Structure formats: structure tokens, C-alpha cells
C-alpha positions as semicolon CSV with decimal commas, in nm:
position;residue;x (nm);y (nm);z (nm)
1;M;-0,343;-0,455;-1,465
2;T;-0,076;-0,720;-1,456
3;F;0,261;-0,645;-1,216
4;E;0,485;-0,525;-1,509
5;E;0,199;-0,323;-1,611
6;F;0,179;-0,176;-1,282
7;T;0,611;-0,175;-1,248
8;Q;0,663;0,065;-1,532
9;E;0,377;0,283;-1,397
10;A;0,554;0,292;-1,064
11;Q;0,882;0,363;-1,261
12;A;0,724;0,664;-1,477
13;L;0,660;0,807;-1,173
14;G;0,991;0,798;-1,019
15;F;0,911;0,537;-0,818
16;A;1,257;0,306;-0,811
17;T;1,136;0,020;-0,624
18;V;0,784;-0,196;-0,650
19;V;0,709;-0,531;-0,482
20;A;0,451;-0,711;-0,416
21;R;0,344;-0,689;-0,017
22;D;0,115;-1,023;0,151
23;W;-0,066;-0,995;0,409
24;P;-0,188;-1,266;0,657
25;P;-0,572;-1,273;0,779
26;L;-0,651;-0,995;1,030
27;E;-0,273;-0,888;1,097
28;E;-0,320;-0,518;1,252
29;V;-0,002;-0,318;1,220
30;A;0,047;-0,029;1,487
31;E;0,092;0,377;1,395
32;H;0,495;0,367;1,238
33;T;0,636;0,556;0,914
34;H;0,814;0,442;0,666
35;P;1,161;0,673;0,491
36;F;0,981;0,614;0,143
37;A;0,666;0,759;0,007
38;V;0,419;0,535;-0,163
39;H;0,193;0,404;-0,431
40;A;-0,005;0,119;-0,445
41;L;-0,261;-0,061;-0,537
42;V;-0,498;-0,336;-0,421
43;T;-0,477;-0,687;-0,557
44;Q;-0,617;-0,925;-0,292
45;G;-0,827;-0,874;-0,026
46;E;-0,938;-0,582;0,202
47;M;-0,774;-0,347;0,370
48;W;-0,812;-0,022;0,628
49;L;-0,564;0,211;0,573
50;S;-0,540;0,544;0,859
51;A;-0,318;0,833;0,788
52;N;-0,439;1,187;0,897
53;G;-0,732;1,145;1,107
54;T;-0,916;0,920;0,818
55;T;-0,961;0,596;0,748
56;E;-1,005;0,434;0,434
57;H;-1,145;0,093;0,316
58;L;-0,933;-0,015;0,049
59;V;-1,043;-0,332;-0,159
60;A;-0,895;-0,510;-0,511
61;G;-0,887;-0,269;-0,793
62;Q;-0,853;0,030;-0,544
63;R;-0,551;0,266;-0,459
64;F;-0,356;0,441;-0,214
65;A;-0,090;0,643;-0,127
66;L;0,162;0,798;0,182
67;A;0,398;1,084;0,186
68;A;0,721;0,942;0,338
69;N;0,752;0,993;0,682
70;Q;0,388;1,016;0,715
71;P;0,213;0,794;1,042
72;H;-0,034;0,561;0,955
73;T;-0,224;0,222;1,116
74;E;-0,281;-0,024;0,889
75;R;-0,579;-0,335;0,921
76;Y;-0,631;-0,663;0,691
77;G;-0,983;-0,816;0,641
78;A;-1,024;-1,194;0,705
79;T;-0,906;-1,356;0,393
80;G;-0,589;-1,061;0,423
81;A;-0,455;-0,882;0,140
82;T;-0,203;-0,846;-0,175
83;Y;-0,118;-0,498;-0,270
84;W;0,138;-0,406;-0,521
85;V;0,325;-0,122;-0,330
86;G;0,608;0,172;-0,516
87;R;0,848;0,264;-0,289
88;K;0,997;0,633;-0,380
89;E;1,302;0,726;-0,098
90;A;1,303;1,088;0,042
């Protein structure tokens, strides 16, 4: 899938803003929230996403979603990670 295809898919689902996010190796992001819902596709590297008492290990080709204002943490692998993310304001 290309970034353009992902953008079309996300926008068709109501995620008006679509961006590419790059994270450095071994970055850890403490618990936080976003004022928007998330629809994302990991395109490089790996990450661990913890929310609702569970942790997902995500690698290139896998997707994840978060509701607006959902508390979560993020941890990135030895090579960092890139994901494309659609955002839908709450």
C-alpha cells in the first residue's frame, strides 16, 4: 500500500488528517492521550502499544487504532518505527 492509498482509505473512513510519523530507536513515550481518534499502519520497524491493560507488539504491515482521549503508552524498537496515521477529531 502506498501513502496515497492509505490516505484515501483513512479519509473515506472519516480520518481527515493523515500524516507519516517517524520515531527514533528505543524511544519511550509515557502514558498520554490525544484529542483525536487514530487509524494507523506501521510501515517500518516495530513498536509496542499499551492501552486498556494490554500491550500489542506491532511490526511493519500491522495496523492499530485508538479512540480519542484513550490513555496509552508507546515504545519503539532498536531501529525505531514509522507509521502512517489518520486522525479524526473528537
